[in-house]
N, C-alpha and C positions, 0 to 999 in steps of 0.2 A: 637897301631898305625894302621890306616886303610891301606888296600892294594887296590890300584886302578887297575881295569881291563878294557880292551877295547874290545867291541864286534863289529866287522865289519859285515855288513849285505848287501848282494846284492840280486838280484831277485831269481836266482837259475837256475837249469838245471835238466833234467832227469838223472837218474842214468846211463843210457846208451842210445844209439840211437836205441835200440830195440823198436818196436811198443808198446809193453805192458808197458814199462817204460815211453815212451812218453805220452801214454794215461793217465797213473796214474798222471804224472806231470801236464798235461793240465787240468785234472779234478780238482786237488787241486788249480791250478792257477785261473781258470775261475769260480770256486765256491766261490772265495773270493768276498764278497759283496762290497768291495771297488774297485774292478776291474770291474766286471760286476754288476753294482749297480742297481739291480732289486730285487723285492721280491723273497724270497727263492724258492717258488714253481715254479715261472716263470723262474728263473735262472736255476733251476734243469732241467726243461723241455727243455730249449734251449740248454743247455750243453749236455744233454743225447741224445736228439732226433736229433739235427741239427749239432752239432760240433764233438762230440766224435765218431760217426760212421765212418767218413771219414778223418777228419783232422789229427789224429795221424799218419796215413800212409804217408801223405804228409810231415808232420813235421819231422817224423823219417828220411826220405830221406834227408831233409835239414840238420838235425843234423849229419848224416853220412858224409855229404860233408865237414863239418868243424871240425869234432871230431879229437882230437889229440891223439897220442899214450898214453899219460899220463892220458887222460880223457877229460872231458868237458873243453874247453878253459877258460870259466868264472871262474870255480872252481880252475883250475890249477893256473891261474893268481892271484886269490884271496889268495891262500895259499902262493904264493911268496910274495905278498904284506904284508900279516900278518907277515911272517917271518922277512921281512926287517923292518917293523915298530917295531916289538918287540926288535930288535937290537938297533934301534934308540932311543926308549923310555925306555928301560930297565924295562918294566912292562908287565904283562901278556896280550897277544892279542889273541883273538880267532876269527875264521871265521864262519859265519852262512849264510844260505840262507832262504829267506822268504818261498820258495817252494822247495820241494825236500830235499836233504841232502848235508851237515849237517844242521839240523834244528836249529831254534833259541833256542829251549829248549836244544838241545845238546850243542850248543855253550855256553849257560849259565851254564850248568852243568860242562863243562870243566873249566870255570873260577872259579866257586864256589869250585871245588875240589882243586884249587890252593890257596884258602883262600881269594879270592876277596870279599870285602865288600863295595866297592864303584865302581859303574859301569858307564862307558861312552858308550852309544850306538851310533854307527857311521853308519847311513844309507849311503851307497855308491852312493848317488844321489846328484849331485850339486844343483838340482832344486826341489822344493817341488811339490808333487802331492799326492792326497789322495790314489791313487793306488800304490804308492811306499813308500815314507816316512810315510804317514799316516797309511798304512797297517802294516808296520814294527813296528811302535811304538805301535799300538794296540796289535799286536801279542806278542811283548816283555812284555807288561804290563800283558797280560793274563798268559804268561809263568811264570813270576816272582810271580804272585799271587799263583801259584801252588807250585813253587820250593822254593822261599825265600821271603815271604811277609815282607814288611818293609825294604827291601834292598834299600840303597841310590843309586839313578841312575839319570842320565841326558842324554839329547840327543844333539848331535852335530847339530847345525842349518845348513840349506842349505848354501853352500859356493859358489854359482854361481858368486858372484862378488868379492870374495877374491882375492887380487892382486897376491898371491902366486899360486893359482889355475890357474888364467889366464896366469901367467908367465910360468907355467909348460905346459899348452896347447900350448903356442907359441913355447916353446923350443922343444916340440915333433914335431910340425909342421914345424919348420924352415927349415930343409933340403929339404922338399917337396916344400915349398914356394920358396926357393932360386933356385930350379931346373927349375923354370919357369912354368907359368900356364896362362890360359886365364880367368878363373873364379873359385871362391871358393864357394862351396855350403855347408852351415851348415844344416845338416839333424838331426833333433831332433825327439825323440820318440813322436808320436802323442797322443792326448787325445780327448775324446768326449767333445764338448763344454759345455755340462751340468756339467762336473766335475769342470770346472772353476767357474760356477755359484754356485755350491754347496759349494765350499771352499771359497767363497767370504764372509768374516765376515760382510761386510756392507749390503749385499743383494741387492745392487743397483749400483755397479760399473762395475765389469768384464763383458765385452761384452754388457753392457747396456749404457755406456758413449762413446761418440765419441772419437776415439783415446785413449781408456781407459788405455792402457799400458804406455802411455807417460804422463798421468795425475796423479799427486801425490795422493796416496790413501793408507789407511791401508790394503787394499785388496792385495797389492803387496807382503806382507809377505807370502802369500800362493798362489800367482798367478803364475802358471807355465809359461804361455805365457810371462808375463812381465819379468820373471827371465831369460828365454832363450834369449829373445831379448836383455836383459842387458849383458848377457855373450857374445853374438855376437858382440855388439857394443864395449865392452871393448877389446875383442880379436882383432878386426879389427884395433882399435886405437893402441894397443900395437905392433901388427905385421906390421903395415903400409900398410894395405890392403885398397885400395881406395873404396869408397862407391859404385861405379859402377862396381866393380869386385867381389862382393859377393852377395848372397841371402840366404834366410832362407826357409826351407820346413820341413814337418812333415811326418814321416814314420809309418809303422806298424799299419795301420788302421784295425779295426775289427768291423764287423757289418755294418748296414746301416744308423745309426744315423749320424748327422753332426759332423765331427771332425775338429780339427784345420787345417787351410788351409795356403798355398797350399800343396797338397800331393807331397811327394818326387818324386814318379814315374812320375807325370805330369810335375814337374819342370825339371826333367832330359830331357824329350822330348822337352820342351820349350827351354831350353838352347841350345840343339843340333841344333834345327831348327833355332835358332837365330844366329847361326854361331860360337858358342863356340866349339873349337876343343880340347883343352887341359883342362880337368876338374879335379879339386881337390875336394874331399868330406871329411868333418870332421864331427864327431858325438859326440859333447861335452857332451850330456846327459849320455853317457856310459863311465864310467871310466875304464871298462875292456872289451876287445873284446869278442864278443858273437855271437849268431845266428843272431841278428839284424844288427850287423856291418859286420861280415864276410860273411854271406850268403845273407841276404836281400839286403845289399848295395854292398858289394865287389863282389858278383856274379850276382845276379839279376839286381841290379842297373847298373852295368857295361854293361850287355847285353842290357838293355833298352837304355842307352845312345849311345852305339855304333850302335845299330840298327836304331836309329833316325838320325844318321849322324855324331856323335862325332867320334873323332879319338884316343884320349888318355884319359883314365880314371884312376885316382889314388885315392885310399882310404888311408887317413892318419890314422895310427894306433891309437887306444885309448891310454889313459895314461898308462894303464897296471901297470908295476912296474918301470916306468921311474924314474931315480934317483931324478929329480927335483920334481916329484909328491910325491915320498916317503917323501922327506924333507918337502914339503909344507904341507902334511897331518900330519906328525909328529909334526910340529910346531903348527899347529892349534889345535891339540889334547892337546899338552902340555899347551896351553894357557887356556884351559877350566878348 
């Protein structure tokens, strides 16, 4: 009888907020050809000459601002989620990170030691992107080729429209919505527009057709923008948020290429200047709080909004290990 195992994979974190650890992490992250999708020599030159000399110092300060006594928030939360899922599923569950530790190979070895011969890979990303789910799948495939060729494995598909995921998002946000607000901003991780074109299997739909995300297409299966807009619409409908009380923006831009618009920082200023005083921000692309939610939005975003004239800024926590999220993910995994 086969033994099924579950490998949860998130982005990752430096081992510590020390500059050397942050530099090592950034080097691994940015040298992924699915993140910085340039030829290797050019990628190596950009990372080594223009990013690594100064960015690790700034990033280390940001990590120090959000670091928990137990360690990296994303990893601590990931371990809690893995423990709760294992109790729900009564099957081996391991946690891995695409960059840093524990690595995907380490997570696989943990499951293999327990006798797992049927693997379900769970990228902890509701929406597909080549730089997240695509990279995780490729790295898992490479690691399995080294560790256990021929192992049976599958990948949990993106769950951006799963009613249980939406319900968990709404449940986590409900206390903040009920407390009162003027506007709800959905801030999603940004992507270069070229990534959408690269992952469009038709080669002629994403960002090429007017109102492309609303026009039915096979491209939507791998279109990040379509998927985040779908999550937004489903959340607003389920939570009863009026259309004129929410908007969408994209954060975490890197480099000078054109990224998905509008930028979160610009939207924060626009909303404050428009007269929004009480702002809620939710980041549905992140299932666990991390640098991008806690520091980029919770600290820098707050400062930007208040400086532009806003009065109250509230970041809704990520799903983390919310009971509804644990149940939702366990149910989806059990159905696979």
